[in-house]
C-alpha positions as CSV (number, residue, x, y, z in Angstrom):
1,M,-12.1,136.4,20.9
2,N,-13.9,133.5,19.4
3,E,-11.7,131.1,17.4
4,N,-14.4,131.0,14.7
5,P,-16.8,133.7,13.6
6,M,-20.3,133.4,14.9
7,V,-22.5,131.4,12.5
8,P,-26.1,132.5,12.3
9,D,-29.0,130.0,12.2
10,L,-29.9,129.8,8.6
11,D,-33.1,128.4,7.2
12,L,-31.4,126.1,4.7
13,P,-33.9,124.1,2.7
14,E,-33.3,120.4,2.2
15,D,-33.5,120.9,-1.6
16,P,-32.6,124.5,-2.3
17,A,-33.5,125.9,-5.7
18,V,-30.8,127.5,-7.8
19,H,-31.4,131.1,-8.5
20,S,-29.7,133.7,-10.7
21,L,-29.1,137.4,-9.8
22,S,-30.0,140.4,-11.8
23,G,-28.1,143.3,-10.3
24,V,-26.7,143.8,-6.8
25,A,-28.5,141.9,-4.0
26,S,-31.1,144.1,-2.4
27,M,-31.1,144.8,1.3
28,G,-33.8,146.1,3.5
29,R,-36.8,145.1,1.4
30,A,-38.7,141.9,0.6
31,V,-36.8,139.4,-1.5
32,V,-38.4,138.5,-4.8
33,P,-37.6,135.5,-7.1
34,G,-34.2,135.9,-8.8
35,E,-32.6,137.8,-5.9
36,I,-30.1,136.7,-3.3
37,D,-32.0,136.2,0.0
38,V,-29.9,138.2,2.6
39,S,-32.8,138.5,5.1
40,H,-30.6,137.1,7.8
41,G,-27.9,139.6,7.0
42,T,-25.5,136.9,5.6
43,I,-24.5,136.8,1.9
44,L,-21.9,133.9,2.1
45,Y,-22.0,130.9,4.4
46,L,-19.5,128.1,4.6
47,E,-20.0,125.3,7.1
48,D,-17.5,122.5,7.8
49,V,-16.0,122.7,4.3
50,T,-13.3,120.1,3.8
51,V,-11.1,119.7,0.7
52,S,-8.3,117.1,0.4
53,F,-5.6,116.8,-2.3
54,D,-3.8,113.4,-2.3
55,G,-4.3,113.1,1.5
56,F,-3.4,116.7,2.3
57,R,-6.3,118.7,3.8
58,A,-6.3,122.1,2.1
59,L,-9.4,123.0,4.0
60,N,-10.2,121.4,7.3
61,A,-13.8,121.8,8.4
62,L,-13.7,125.5,7.5
63,T,-16.6,127.5,8.8
64,L,-17.0,131.2,7.8
65,T,-19.7,133.8,7.1
66,I,-19.6,137.1,5.3
67,D,-22.3,139.7,6.0
68,A,-24.2,141.5,3.3
69,G,-22.4,144.7,2.4
70,E,-19.3,143.7,4.4
71,L,-15.7,144.1,3.3
72,R,-13.8,141.2,4.9
73,C,-10.0,140.8,4.8
74,I,-8.6,137.3,5.0
75,I,-5.0,136.9,6.0
76,G,-2.8,134.0,6.8
77,P,0.5,132.2,5.8
78,N,1.0,130.6,2.4
79,G,-0.7,127.2,2.3
80,A,-3.4,128.3,4.7
81,G,-6.2,127.4,2.2
82,K,-7.2,130.9,1.2
83,T,-7.1,130.3,-2.6
84,T,-8.7,126.9,-2.2
85,M,-11.5,128.5,-0.3
86,M,-12.1,130.9,-3.2
87,D,-11.9,128.0,-5.6
88,V,-14.7,126.2,-3.7
89,I,-16.9,129.3,-3.6
90,T,-16.6,129.9,-7.3
91,G,-17.1,126.2,-8.3
92,K,-13.5,125.6,-9.5
93,T,-13.0,123.0,-6.8
94,E,-15.6,120.6,-5.4
95,P,-15.5,120.2,-1.6
96,D,-15.3,116.7,-0.1
97,S,-17.9,117.7,2.4
98,G,-19.6,120.8,3.9
99,K,-22.1,123.5,2.9
100,V,-21.5,126.6,0.8
101,F,-24.5,128.9,0.4
102,L,-24.9,132.3,-1.3
103,G,-27.6,133.9,0.9
104,Q,-30.2,131.7,2.4
105,S,-31.1,129.4,-0.5
106,I,-28.4,129.3,-3.3
107,D,-26.4,126.1,-2.9
108,L,-23.1,126.8,-4.6
109,T,-22.0,123.2,-4.4
110,R,-24.7,122.3,-6.9
111,M,-23.6,124.8,-9.5
112,N,-20.8,125.1,-12.1
113,E,-18.5,128.1,-12.5
114,P,-20.5,130.0,-15.2
115,S,-23.7,129.6,-13.2
116,I,-22.0,130.9,-10.0
117,A,-20.7,133.9,-11.9
118,R,-24.2,134.6,-13.2
119,A,-25.6,134.2,-9.7
120,G,-23.6,137.3,-8.7
121,I,-20.1,136.3,-7.6
122,G,-17.2,138.0,-9.3
123,R,-13.6,136.9,-8.8
124,K,-10.3,138.7,-9.4
125,F,-7.0,136.7,-9.5
126,Q,-3.6,138.2,-8.6
127,K,-2.6,138.9,-12.2
128,P,-4.8,141.3,-14.0
129,T,-6.8,139.8,-16.9
130,V,-7.8,142.5,-19.4
131,F,-8.2,142.8,-23.2
132,E,-4.8,144.4,-23.8
133,Q,-5.4,145.2,-27.5
134,H,-8.6,147.0,-26.8
135,P,-9.2,150.5,-25.4
136,V,-10.1,150.8,-21.7
137,W,-13.7,151.8,-22.7
138,E,-14.2,148.7,-24.8
139,N,-12.9,146.5,-21.9
140,L,-15.8,147.8,-19.8
141,E,-18.2,147.5,-22.6
142,L,-17.2,143.9,-23.3
143,A,-17.6,143.0,-19.6
144,M,-21.1,144.5,-19.3
145,K,-23.8,142.1,-18.1
146,T,-25.9,141.7,-21.2
147,D,-27.1,138.9,-23.5
148,K,-24.0,137.4,-25.0
149,G,-25.8,135.4,-27.7
150,W,-24.4,135.8,-31.2
151,F,-27.6,137.4,-32.6
152,A,-27.9,139.8,-29.7
153,S,-24.2,140.7,-30.0
154,L,-24.6,141.3,-33.7
155,R,-27.4,143.8,-33.2
156,A,-26.1,145.3,-29.9
157,R,-25.7,149.0,-29.6
158,L,-24.9,151.0,-26.5
159,D,-27.9,152.9,-25.2
160,R,-27.6,156.0,-23.0
161,E,-28.0,154.0,-19.8
162,A,-25.1,151.7,-20.8
163,Q,-22.9,154.6,-21.8
164,A,-23.6,156.3,-18.5
165,R,-22.7,153.1,-16.6
166,I,-19.4,152.9,-18.4
167,E,-18.7,156.6,-17.7
168,E,-19.6,156.2,-14.0
169,T,-17.3,153.1,-13.7
170,L,-14.4,154.9,-15.4
171,A,-14.8,157.7,-12.9
172,L,-15.0,155.3,-10.0
173,I,-11.8,153.4,-11.0
174,G,-10.0,156.7,-11.8
175,L,-9.4,155.9,-15.5
176,E,-11.5,158.6,-17.2
177,S,-8.4,160.1,-18.9
178,E,-7.4,156.7,-20.2
179,A,-10.7,155.7,-21.7
180,R,-9.4,155.6,-25.3
181,R,-6.0,154.2,-24.4
182,S,-5.1,150.5,-25.1
183,A,-5.4,148.5,-21.9
184,G,-2.0,147.0,-22.6
185,E,-0.4,150.4,-22.2
186,L,-1.7,150.9,-18.6
187,S,0.5,150.5,-15.5
188,H,0.1,147.4,-13.4
189,G,-2.0,149.3,-10.8
190,Q,-4.2,150.8,-13.5
191,K,-4.8,147.3,-15.0
192,Q,-5.8,146.0,-11.6
193,R,-8.3,148.8,-11.2
194,L,-9.6,148.2,-14.8
195,E,-10.2,144.6,-14.0
196,I,-12.2,145.5,-10.9
197,G,-14.2,147.9,-13.1
198,M,-14.9,145.1,-15.5
199,L,-16.2,143.0,-12.6
200,L,-18.4,145.9,-11.5
201,M,-19.9,146.1,-14.9
202,Q,-21.3,142.6,-14.3
203,Q,-23.1,144.0,-11.2
204,P,-21.8,141.4,-8.7
205,A,-23.3,140.9,-5.2
206,L,-20.0,139.5,-3.9
207,L,-16.5,140.2,-5.1
208,L,-13.6,137.9,-4.3
209,L,-10.2,139.6,-4.6
210,D,-7.1,137.5,-4.4
211,E,-4.1,139.7,-3.4
212,P,-5.1,142.7,-5.5
213,A,-2.3,144.9,-4.2
214,A,0.5,142.5,-5.2
215,G,3.1,144.2,-7.3
216,M,1.7,147.7,-6.8
217,T,3.6,150.8,-5.7
218,D,2.7,152.4,-2.4
219,D,0.7,155.1,-4.2
220,E,-1.2,152.5,-6.3
221,T,-1.9,150.4,-3.2
222,M,-3.5,153.4,-1.5
223,Q,-5.5,154.3,-4.6
224,L,-6.8,150.7,-4.6
225,A,-7.7,150.9,-0.9
226,E,-9.6,154.1,-1.5
227,L,-11.5,152.5,-4.4
228,L,-12.5,149.4,-2.3
229,N,-13.5,151.5,0.7
230,H,-15.7,153.6,-1.7
231,L,-17.4,150.4,-2.8
232,R,-18.4,149.5,0.8
233,G,-22.1,148.7,1.0
234,T,-22.6,148.6,-2.8
235,C,-21.5,144.9,-2.8
236,S,-19.9,142.5,-0.4
237,M,-16.2,141.8,-0.7
238,M,-13.7,139.2,0.4
239,V,-10.1,140.4,0.1
240,V,-7.2,137.9,0.5
241,E,-4.0,139.9,1.2
242,H,-0.6,139.7,2.7
243,D,0.2,143.5,2.7
244,M,-0.7,144.4,6.3
245,E,-0.7,148.2,5.5
246,F,-3.2,147.6,2.8
247,V,-5.3,145.4,5.2
248,A,-5.1,148.2,7.8
249,A,-6.3,150.7,5.2
250,L,-9.3,148.5,4.4
251,S,-10.2,147.2,7.8
252,G,-9.7,150.4,9.9
253,A,-10.4,150.2,13.6
254,T,-13.6,148.2,13.5
255,G,-13.6,146.1,10.3
256,K,-13.3,142.4,10.8
257,V,-10.3,140.4,9.8
258,T,-10.2,136.6,9.5
259,V,-6.9,134.7,10.0
260,M,-6.6,131.3,8.3
261,A,-4.0,128.6,8.9
262,E,-3.9,124.9,8.0
263,G,-7.2,125.1,6.2
264,R,-9.3,126.5,9.0
265,V,-10.1,129.8,10.8
266,L,-7.4,130.5,13.4
267,A,-8.7,133.8,14.7
268,H,-11.3,136.4,13.9
269,G,-11.8,140.0,15.0
270,T,-10.5,143.5,14.4
271,L,-7.0,143.9,13.0
272,D,-5.7,145.0,16.4
273,E,-7.3,142.0,18.1
274,V,-5.9,139.4,15.7
275,K,-2.4,141.0,15.8
276,K,-2.4,140.5,19.6
277,D,-3.6,136.9,19.4
278,E,-0.8,134.6,20.5
279,T,-1.8,131.9,18.0
280,V,-1.7,134.3,15.2
281,I,1.7,135.7,16.3
282,E,3.1,132.2,16.5
283,S,1.8,130.9,13.2
284,Y,1.9,134.0,10.9
285,L,2.9,137.4,12.1
286,G,6.0,136.5,14.2
287,R,7.3,138.4,17.1
């Protein structure tokens, strides 16, 4: 098993243009302006990314790739650099060095957080962030990817296509019966699924989920696993998690799992492979 995942040869231009995404990245057809170029099969590419805080290396020459349409689980001990990695991808933290590309040509290190979100990256933190005073339906409506200018918002009315998208998303996240209920009245697991639904309304190409199963009951955890597995192929996903049963439900027998430690990739392979890796046992899983 390789210590680092294989990194494809990417045609990275010296001065890549910044693009924005309208809808989920297309696969299997010619890329047109405004789309994420996944012609090499890779949607996220990090090479030798280093981040230091007061002399401490949170990321240490981290190299990692995510394939288009892939659901990748990231595991590792606290302090391994998993959250810092997500901060770099979303523009919250600027790396000291290294490359971070969305597809072939979108250099994320040259963009701010709003631009990266518009480019097609959605992020979910551990604690669900929803509009608790508003009904579930309105949460999805407010999250919809539309013109947010004041004049457009003043005149905005939901057309049939938008209503259909909200209804489809409600069904997908299992909250059809809660559509008119205030989001603040939902259970923790329902709020987590609602926030994922809100991210889906923005039509992301890549979803970053930071410990989404934290605080959930066993039933809620399995409901979430079912949702994420259903989303496979519609968008790419990176899931940082500690719950190994949840990881097993997501990765299955063939899905890839990346283990991080001390700011770098420690091991990469199927869940069974990394669980047998001596370095992973020593630094994270224990005997």
